[in-house]
C-alpha positions in Angstrom: 25.3 -119.9 -122.1 26.9 -117.0 -123.9 24.9 -116.3 -127.0 23.2 -113.8 -129.2 19.9 -115.0 -130.6 17.0 -113.7 -132.7 13.2 -113.9 -132.4 10.6 -113.8 -135.1 12.5 -114.5 -138.3 11.0 -113.3 -141.6 12.7 -109.9 -142.3 13.9 -108.0 -145.3 17.5 -108.7 -146.0 20.2 -106.1 -146.4 21.6 -104.9 -149.7 22.6 -102.0 -151.7 20.0 -99.7 -153.3 19.9 -99.7 -157.1 22.9 -97.9 -158.6 24.6 -97.6 -155.2 28.3 -97.9 -155.3 30.1 -99.9 -152.7 32.1 -97.6 -150.4 35.8 -98.2 -150.6 37.7 -99.1 -147.4 39.9 -96.4 -145.9 43.4 -96.2 -147.4 46.1 -98.4 -145.8 48.5 -95.5 -145.4 46.7 -93.0 -143.1 47.4 -90.5 -140.4 45.1 -89.2 -137.8 45.9 -85.5 -137.7 44.6 -82.9 -135.3 44.5 -79.2 -136.0 44.7 -76.6 -133.2 42.1 -73.9 -133.8 43.5 -70.7 -135.2 41.8 -67.4 -134.3 40.4 -67.2 -137.8 38.9 -70.7 -137.8 35.6 -71.5 -136.3 35.3 -74.0 -133.5 33.4 -76.3 -135.8 36.5 -76.8 -137.9 38.5 -78.4 -135.1 38.1 -82.1 -135.5 39.7 -85.5 -136.1 40.5 -86.6 -139.6 41.6 -89.6 -141.6 44.1 -88.6 -144.3 45.3 -90.6 -147.2 49.0 -90.3 -147.5 48.8 -88.1 -150.6 46.9 -85.3 -148.9 49.6 -84.1 -146.4 52.1 -84.0 -149.3 49.7 -82.0 -151.4 49.0 -79.7 -148.5 52.8 -79.1 -148.1 53.6 -78.7 -151.8 50.8 -76.2 -152.4 51.4 -74.2 -149.1 48.0 -75.1 -148.0 46.5 -76.4 -144.7 43.6 -78.7 -144.6 41.2 -78.8 -141.7 38.9 -81.8 -142.1 36.1 -83.8 -140.6 36.5 -87.5 -140.3 34.3 -89.6 -142.4 34.0 -92.1 -139.6 32.4 -89.4 -137.4 30.2 -87.5 -139.8 26.6 -88.2 -140.6 27.0 -89.3 -144.2 27.1 -93.0 -144.7 28.2 -92.8 -148.3 30.7 -90.0 -147.8 34.4 -90.4 -148.2 36.5 -91.2 -145.1 37.7 -87.6 -145.2 36.1 -84.3 -146.2 37.6 -80.8 -146.5 36.0 -78.1 -144.4 38.6 -75.4 -144.3 41.6 -74.4 -146.3 44.2 -71.8 -145.1 47.7 -70.8 -145.6 50.5 -73.1 -144.5 53.7 -71.5 -143.3 57.2 -73.1 -143.7 57.2 -74.7 -140.3 53.8 -76.3 -140.8 54.9 -77.3 -144.3 57.9 -79.1 -142.9 55.7 -80.8 -140.3 53.1 -81.9 -143.0 55.9 -83.5 -145.0 57.2 -85.4 -141.9 53.6 -86.5 -141.2 53.3 -88.0 -144.7 56.7 -89.7 -144.5 55.9 -91.3 -141.1 52.9 -93.1 -142.6 54.4 -96.5 -143.4 52.3 -99.2 -145.2 49.5 -100.6 -143.2 50.1 -98.4 -140.1 48.1 -95.7 -138.4 49.8 -93.0 -136.4 48.5 -90.2 -134.2 50.2 -86.9 -134.7 49.3 -83.2 -134.5 49.1 -80.9 -137.4 49.9 -77.3 -136.5 51.1 -76.9 -133.0 53.2 -79.7 -131.6 51.6 -79.0 -128.2 48.0 -79.6 -129.5 46.3 -82.6 -127.8 42.7 -81.8 -128.6 40.7 -84.9 -128.9 43.8 -87.1 -128.7 42.2 -89.8 -126.5 39.0 -89.9 -128.7 41.2 -90.0 -131.8 43.1 -93.0 -130.5 40.0 -94.7 -129.4 38.3 -94.4 -132.8 41.4 -95.5 -134.7 42.2 -98.5 -132.5 38.6 -99.7 -132.7 37.5 -98.6 -136.1 38.4 -101.8 -137.8 36.6 -104.1 -135.4 33.1 -103.5 -136.5 31.1 -103.9 -139.7 28.3 -101.4 -140.5 24.9 -102.9 -141.5 23.7 -102.4 -145.0 20.5 -100.5 -145.6 17.3 -102.4 -144.8 19.4 -105.0 -142.9 17.9 -107.9 -141.0 17.5 -106.5 -137.5 18.1 -110.0 -136.0 21.6 -110.3 -137.4 23.8 -110.0 -134.3 25.9 -106.8 -134.2 29.5 -107.7 -134.9 31.1 -105.5 -132.3 34.4 -105.9 -130.6 33.8 -108.1 -127.6 37.3 -108.6 -126.5 39.0 -106.2 -124.1 40.1 -103.0 -125.8 43.8 -103.0 -126.8 44.1 -99.4 -125.6 41.6 -98.8 -122.8 40.5 -95.2 -122.4 40.4 -93.1 -119.2 36.9 -91.8 -118.6 37.9 -88.6 -116.9 40.3 -87.8 -119.7 37.6 -88.4 -122.3 35.2 -86.3 -120.3 37.7 -83.4 -120.1 38.1 -83.6 -123.9 34.4 -83.4 -124.4 34.2 -80.4 -122.1 37.0 -78.8 -124.1 35.3 -79.5 -127.4 32.2 -77.9 -126.0 33.8 -74.9 -124.4 32.0 -72.4 -126.6 28.6 -73.8 -125.9 26.5 -73.1 -122.8 27.1 -75.3 -119.8 25.3 -78.6 -119.6 22.1 -79.0 -117.6 22.9 -79.7 -113.9 20.7 -82.3 -112.3 20.9 -83.9 -108.9 20.1 -87.4 -107.7 17.1 -87.7 -105.5 16.8 -90.6 -103.0 13.1 -91.5 -102.4 12.1 -90.2 -99.0 15.5 -88.6 -98.4 15.7 -85.8 -100.9 18.8 -84.7 -102.8 21.9 -86.7 -102.3 25.5 -86.6 -103.5 26.0 -90.2 -104.9 29.7 -89.8 -104.7 29.5 -89.7 -100.9 27.4 -92.8 -100.4 29.0 -95.6 -98.5 31.4 -97.5 -100.9 30.1 -101.0 -99.9 26.6 -99.8 -100.9 27.8 -98.3 -104.2 29.5 -101.5 -105.2 26.2 -103.2 -105.2 24.4 -100.4 -106.9 23.3 -100.9 -110.5 23.1 -97.6 -112.4 20.8 -97.6 -115.4 20.5 -94.9 -118.1 17.6 -94.8 -120.5 17.9 -92.3 -123.3 16.5 -91.5 -126.8 19.5 -89.7 -128.1 17.8 -88.4 -131.4 19.0 -90.0 -134.6 21.3 -87.6 -136.4 19.5 -88.1 -139.8 16.1 -87.4 -138.1 17.3 -84.3 -136.2 18.8 -82.8 -139.3 16.4 -84.0 -141.9 12.9 -84.9 -140.6 12.0 -83.8 -137.1 11.7 -80.0 -137.8 12.6 -78.5 -134.4 11.6 -75.0 -135.3 13.4 -73.2 -132.5 16.6 -75.2 -132.6 19.3 -73.7 -134.9 20.7 -76.2 -137.4 24.2 -75.5 -136.0 23.2 -76.9 -132.7 22.4 -80.2 -134.4 25.8 -80.4 -136.1 27.1 -83.9 -135.5 30.7 -82.7 -135.2 29.7 -81.2 -131.8 26.5 -82.9 -130.9 28.2 -86.2 -130.5 30.4 -84.7 -127.7 27.2 -83.6 -125.9 25.9 -87.1 -126.0 29.2 -88.6 -124.8 29.5 -86.0 -122.1 26.1 -87.0 -120.7 27.1 -90.7 -120.7 30.5 -90.0 -119.2 29.1 -87.7 -116.5 26.8 -90.4 -115.1 28.8 -93.5 -116.0 25.9 -96.0 -116.0 26.6 -99.7 -115.6 23.8 -100.4 -118.1 23.0 -98.0 -121.0 19.9 -98.3 -123.1 19.6 -96.1 -126.1 17.1 -95.4 -128.9 17.5 -93.7 -132.3 21.1 -94.8 -132.6 22.3 -94.3 -136.1 26.0 -93.9 -135.2 26.5 -97.2 -133.4 29.4 -98.6 -135.4 31.4 -95.4 -136.1 31.0 -93.7 -132.7 29.3 -95.3 -129.8 30.5 -98.9 -130.1 34.3 -98.1 -130.4 34.3 -95.3 -127.8 32.2 -97.3 -125.3 34.2 -100.4 -125.9 37.4 -98.5 -125.0 35.7 -97.7 -121.7 34.9 -101.4 -120.9 31.4 -101.6 -122.3 30.0 -104.4 -124.4 27.1 -103.6 -126.7 24.4 -105.1 -128.8 22.5 -103.2 -131.5 19.2 -104.0 -133.3 18.4 -101.7 -136.3 14.8 -101.0 -137.4 14.2 -103.1 -140.5 12.8 -100.0 -142.4 14.4 -97.1 -140.6 13.0 -93.6 -141.5 16.7 -92.5 -141.4 17.1 -94.2 -144.7 14.8 -91.7 -146.4 17.1 -88.8 -145.5 19.7 -87.9 -148.0 23.3 -88.5 -146.7 22.1 -90.7 -143.9 24.4 -92.8 -141.8 22.4 -96.0 -142.1 19.4 -97.2 -140.1 18.7 -96.2 -136.5 17.8 -98.7 -133.9 18.1 -99.7 -130.2 21.4 -100.3 -128.5 22.1 -101.9 -125.1 25.6 -101.5 -123.5 26.7 -103.0 -120.2 29.9 -102.6 -118.1 31.9 -105.8 -118.5 33.6 -105.2 -115.2 30.2 -105.5 -113.4 28.4 -108.1 -115.5 28.9 -111.3 -117.4 26.8 -112.0 -120.5 24.4 -114.9 -120.2 22.3 -114.4 -123.3 21.2 -111.7 -125.7 18.3 -111.6 -128.1 17.2 -109.2 -130.8 13.4 -109.1 -131.1 11.2 -107.7 -133.9 8.0 -106.7 -132.2 4.7 -108.1 -133.7 1.1 -106.9 -133.7 -1.4 -109.7 -134.1 1.4 -112.0 -135.3 2.4 -109.4 -138.0 6.0 -108.2 -137.7 6.2 -104.4 -137.3 9.0 -101.9 -137.8 9.8 -101.6 -134.0 12.4 -103.7 -132.2 13.9 -104.6 -128.9 17.2 -105.9 -127.5 16.8 -108.2 -124.5 20.0 -109.2 -122.7 20.4 -111.4 -119.6 23.4 -110.6 -117.4 24.9 -112.0 -114.2 26.1 -109.5 -111.7 29.7 -110.1 -110.7 29.3 -108.5 -107.3 26.1 -110.4 -106.1 26.1 -113.4 -108.5 22.5 -112.7 -109.3 21.0 -112.6 -112.7 18.9 -109.9 -114.3 17.3 -109.4 -117.6 17.5 -106.0 -119.3 15.4 -104.9 -122.3 15.5 -101.7 -124.4 12.8 -100.8 -126.9 11.3 -98.0 -128.9 7.6 -98.2 -129.7 5.7 -96.7 -132.7 5.5 -92.9 -132.6 2.8 -90.4 -133.3 -0.8 -90.0 -132.2 -3.3 -92.4 -133.9 -1.1 -95.4 -133.3 -2.1 -96.2 -129.8 -3.5 -99.6 -130.6 -0.3 -100.6 -132.4 1.8 -99.5 -129.5 -0.4 -101.5 -127.2 0.0 -104.6 -129.4 3.8 -104.1 -129.6 4.0 -103.7 -125.8 2.0 -106.9 -125.3 4.3 -108.8 -127.6 7.3 -107.5 -125.7 5.8 -108.6 -122.4 5.1 -112.1 -123.9 8.7 -112.4 -125.0 10.0 -111.2 -121.6 7.8 -113.7 -119.8 9.2 -116.5 -122.0 12.9 -115.4 -121.8 13.0 -114.9 -118.0 11.6 -118.3 -117.0 14.0 -120.9 -115.8 14.6 -123.8 -118.2 12.1 -126.1 -116.4 9.6 -123.3 -115.7 6.5 -122.2 -117.4 6.7 -120.3 -120.7 4.4 -118.9 -123.4 1.5 -116.7 -122.3 2.0 -114.3 -119.5 0.8 -115.8 -116.2 3.6 -115.9 -113.7 6.3 -113.6 -112.3 9.7 -114.2 -113.9 12.5 -116.2 -112.3 14.9 -113.5 -113.5 14.1 -110.0 -112.5 13.6 -107.4 -115.2 14.7 -103.9 -116.1 12.8 -102.6 -119.1 13.9 -99.2 -120.6 12.3 -97.5 -123.5 10.8 -94.6 -125.4 7.3 -96.0 -125.4 5.9 -92.9 -127.2 3.0 -93.3 -124.9 1.6 -91.1 -122.1 0.7 -92.7 -118.8 -3.0 -92.8 -119.6 -2.4 -95.0 -122.7 -3.2 -98.7 -122.8 0.3 -99.8 -123.3 1.4 -98.1 -120.1 -1.4 -99.7 -118.2 -0.5 -103.1 -119.6 3.0 -102.8 -118.2 1.8 -101.4 -114.9 -0.7 -104.3 -114.4 1.4 -107.1 -115.9 1.8 -110.3 -114.0 5.6 -109.7 -114.4 5.0 -107.3 -111.4 6.7 -104.2 -112.9 6.8 -100.6 -111.6 8.0 -97.4 -113.1 11.1 -96.0 -111.4 10.5 -92.4 -112.1 7.2 -92.4 -110.1 9.5 -92.3 -107.1 10.2 -88.6 -107.8 6.6 -87.7 -107.1 5.4 -86.9 -103.5 2.9 -89.7 -103.5 5.1 -92.1 -105.4 2.3 -92.7 -107.9 2.8 -90.1 -110.6 5.1 -89.9 -113.5 7.2 -86.7 -114.1 5.5 -83.9 -116.0 7.8 -84.4 -118.9 10.6 -86.5 -120.3 10.5 -84.7 -123.7 9.9 -81.0 -124.5 10.1 -79.7 -128.0 8.6 -77.3 -130.5 7.6 -78.5 -134.0 5.6 -76.8 -136.7 2.5 -78.5 -135.3 3.0 -77.0 -131.9 4.7 -77.5 -128.5 5.0 -81.0 -127.0 5.7 -81.3 -123.3 4.9 -84.8 -122.1 6.2 -88.1 -120.6 7.0 -90.8 -123.1 10.1 -92.5 -121.6 10.2 -95.1 -118.8 12.4 -97.4 -116.8 10.3 -100.4 -115.6 11.7 -102.7 -112.9 10.7 -105.8 -111.0 9.5 -104.2 -107.8 9.8 -107.5 -105.8 13.4 -107.9 -106.7 14.9 -104.3 -106.9 14.9 -101.3 -104.7 15.2 -97.8 -106.2 18.0 -96.1 -104.4 18.2 -92.8 -106.3 16.7 -91.1 -109.4 18.2 -88.3 -111.4 15.8 -85.4 -111.3 14.4 -83.6 -114.3 15.7 -80.2 -115.2 13.4 -77.3 -114.6 11.6 -75.3 -117.3 14.0 -72.4 -116.6 17.0 -74.7 -117.2 15.6 -76.0 -120.4 15.0 -72.6 -121.7 12.3 -71.0 -124.0 13.5 -72.8 -127.2 13.1 -76.2 -125.5 14.9 -79.3 -126.8 17.2 -80.0 -128.5 19.5 -77.0 -127.9 23.1 -75.8 -127.8 23.5 -77.4 -124.4 21.4 -80.5 -124.7 21.7 -82.9 -127.7 18.3 -84.6 -127.8 14.6 -83.8 -127.6 14.3 -86.5 -124.9 15.9 -86.2 -121.5 18.0 -89.0 -120.1 16.6 -91.1 -117.3 19.1 -92.4 -114.7 18.3 -94.6 -111.8 20.3 -96.4 -109.2 19.0 -99.9 -108.3 20.0 -102.6 -105.8 18.8 -106.1 -105.2 16.5 -106.5 -102.2 18.0 -108.8 -99.6 15.2 -111.2 -99.5 15.3 -111.8 -103.3 17.0 -115.0 -104.1 18.3 -115.6 -107.7 17.5 -119.0 -109.1 
């Protein structure tokens, strides 16, 4: 079965807010132009842009040069598809080129061409990726039903991207920022290891999983109040490259993200070009929608490498507490591994935040466990209340917003689904979670704690390696997010493999 289903059905429907004007589609005649940074221009002004055909002509006729941010990449849902960020003088050579650019834009076509230096290639692969995929998705309206399947592009990309080339372009875009945090993989019982040197036959059977709350752009800029983080460090024009760099560096086979408010305009098209397929479930009443100039609701997204897995089933779940639907969601996807032929079920979730909501988190976690117990049983097997280990092994990733002493953590640790937390393997005794997965400073004080987890079926999977946490010195005195790390949460990355004695049914 290849399906996308929904669980728990009474949700608010999508729609425009009163007085909201429908955003017009991008013009048919457009050019993607790239501007090579001049000494006088800031690095923030280098970007992709979508230009209606009149703008290059206006630029040439007025001896002006436009440096613009793309509407498809910025953080404003209701913004135009282009926005001026810098105007400078245009010499005759560039004037001639701008006219040629405008003339090359035939009806209904999109071309990629440089503005400025003909040798400029900055962001060219990312530009083509976004252009080639930008018409394949439909953003959700505000307050959209989270159970509506995300209408992503599920066919092979027309122009597949090269991961190393995209990574190099991210590094070039970030060249004026401090280097990224360097972290090593640790093999339980063996210490630090270079995963590139592991036997190829073993790596072919390895399943790399990344769990990461990437920080919703609207929340980072508008609500979360990171007092020691300069606003410039949160600028989406660059922060998106930090997020993509982290993903491209570790190249997970399964990617579980929370606080995603740029699914349709950034992550889905770029990751689709790399061979990933994704499902997205927005929060029904996302706090992002309360931020002026937001990019729509945030939610959970689950991506998997189509070269490694076939889709069996996917379900969007709205979590309940005592049968009452809440604002938290989960994506549950069942896959079949092409290498081993075995099935696995992967879930991503984001539970209620803040202190004082421990009982709600516990209820949400219990509801997720009940759903997982039902979804992972074979057709003829038991279902309903938890009481038996699943037929399909589980990987459950999430920002649980709960420290290990909380009830919801204990419910997962003691569940009949026989789950264990992968990051405990970093500790000497194998029983303790890391000291922190998030470290930030807000007006209320400093928060350094563990809230994020990767749970796995310990009878089915073996933990081969775990990405270590950066040190306090690496993170720095201003904590997270920062100029060299894009989120207040650290990514968790684990390498799993099936145990030999586990038989898939």
